[in-house]
C-alpha positions as CSV (number, residue, x, y, z in Angstrom):
1,Q,65.0,152.8,186.4
2,V,66.0,155.6,184.1
3,Q,64.5,155.5,180.6
4,L,64.6,157.7,177.6
5,V,62.7,156.3,174.7
6,E,62.7,158.0,171.3
7,S,60.0,157.5,168.7
8,G,58.7,159.1,165.5
9,G,61.6,158.3,163.2
10,G,61.0,156.7,159.8
11,L,61.6,157.1,156.1
12,V,60.5,160.3,154.4
13,R,61.2,162.0,151.1
14,S,63.4,165.1,150.8
15,G,61.4,168.1,151.8
16,G,59.2,166.1,154.2
17,S,58.7,166.4,157.9
18,L,58.9,164.2,161.0
19,R,58.2,164.8,164.6
20,L,60.5,163.0,167.1
21,S,59.4,162.3,170.6
22,C,61.4,161.2,173.6
23,A,59.5,159.9,176.6
24,A,61.4,160.0,179.9
25,A,61.0,158.1,183.2
26,G,62.9,157.4,186.3
27,F,64.4,160.8,187.0
28,T,63.2,164.3,187.7
29,F,62.8,165.3,184.0
30,S,62.0,169.0,184.7
31,T,65.4,169.6,186.3
32,Y,67.5,168.3,183.4
33,A,68.6,170.2,180.3
34,L,67.9,168.2,177.2
35,S,69.5,167.8,173.8
36,W,69.1,165.9,170.6
37,V,72.3,164.4,169.2
38,R,72.6,162.5,165.9
39,Q,74.9,160.0,164.2
40,A,74.9,159.7,160.5
41,P,76.1,156.4,158.8
42,G,79.8,156.1,159.1
43,K,80.2,159.4,161.0
44,G,80.6,160.6,164.5
45,F,78.0,162.0,166.8
46,E,77.0,165.7,166.4
47,W,74.8,168.0,168.4
48,V,71.5,168.9,166.8
49,S,69.6,171.1,169.3
50,G,69.3,171.8,173.0
51,I,66.7,173.2,175.5
52,N,66.9,174.4,179.0
53,T,64.8,173.1,181.9
54,G,62.0,175.6,181.5
55,G,61.9,175.4,177.8
56,D,62.4,179.1,177.2
57,S,66.0,178.9,176.0
58,T,66.8,176.8,172.9
59,G,69.7,176.4,170.5
60,Y,70.4,174.8,167.2
61,A,73.3,173.6,165.1
62,D,73.6,175.8,162.0
63,Y,72.2,173.1,159.7
64,A,69.1,172.8,161.9
65,K,68.3,176.5,162.2
66,G,65.1,177.5,160.5
67,R,64.1,173.8,159.9
68,F,64.0,172.1,163.3
69,T,62.2,173.1,166.4
70,I,62.9,171.6,169.8
71,S,60.3,171.7,172.6
72,R,59.5,170.0,175.9
73,D,56.5,169.2,178.0
74,N,57.6,168.8,181.6
75,A,54.1,167.7,182.6
76,K,54.3,164.8,180.2
77,N,58.1,164.2,180.7
78,T,58.5,164.4,177.0
79,L,61.0,166.0,174.6
80,Y,60.2,166.8,171.0
81,L,62.0,167.6,167.8
82,Q,59.9,168.9,164.9
83,M,61.9,168.5,161.7
84,N,60.8,170.2,158.5
85,S,62.3,170.5,155.1
86,L,64.3,167.4,155.6
87,R,67.3,166.7,153.4
88,P,69.1,163.4,152.6
89,E,72.0,164.6,154.7
90,D,69.7,164.6,157.8
91,T,69.7,160.8,157.6
92,A,70.9,159.6,160.9
93,V,70.0,157.9,164.2
94,Y,68.7,160.6,166.5
95,Y,69.2,160.4,170.2
96,C,67.7,162.4,173.1
97,A,70.1,163.1,176.0
98,A,69.7,164.6,179.4
99,T,72.2,166.4,181.7
100,L,72.2,168.4,184.9
101,L,73.8,171.8,184.5
102,D,74.8,174.4,187.0
103,E,73.3,177.2,184.9
104,D,69.9,177.4,183.4
105,T,71.0,176.6,179.8
106,Y,71.5,173.6,177.6
107,S,74.4,171.5,176.5
108,E,75.9,171.6,173.1
109,Y,78.0,168.6,173.6
110,G,78.1,166.4,170.5
111,G,78.8,163.1,172.2
112,L,76.5,161.0,174.3
113,A,79.2,160.4,176.9
114,G,78.8,164.1,177.9
115,Y,75.3,163.5,179.2
116,H,73.9,161.8,182.3
117,Y,71.3,159.8,180.4
118,W,70.5,159.0,176.8
119,G,68.1,156.8,174.8
120,Q,68.5,154.1,172.3
121,G,67.9,156.3,169.3
122,T,65.4,156.4,166.5
123,Q,66.3,156.1,162.8
124,V,65.5,158.9,160.4
125,S,66.0,158.2,156.7
126,V,65.5,160.9,154.0
127,S,65.4,159.8,150.4
128,S,66.2,162.2,147.6
């Protein structure tokens, strides 16, 4: 059974940090490109960051550059997102998502339907 389980969300003050984790099971984790996608209250999904299978190619949305860091540990079947300098506008449910790609890159798709698998999400709330 395929599972992606996010954790690490919570309530933090503006300027604070959180580290999200996504534990995977039920599929060959190391062969899938991974992304973080978020959905703010009352808004649509938006892509946050992506990483290729080997972890040596990463990408970030403009709002995440310089503040967020994506990484993966294929030995532990786990994806991470280190979030620093958090802002109230970062408040959202954060989802990890996995997809198979023909090339060794990552997806920048902003909707969960564009991925093969995704988790249930973890809530991140940033107070001002």
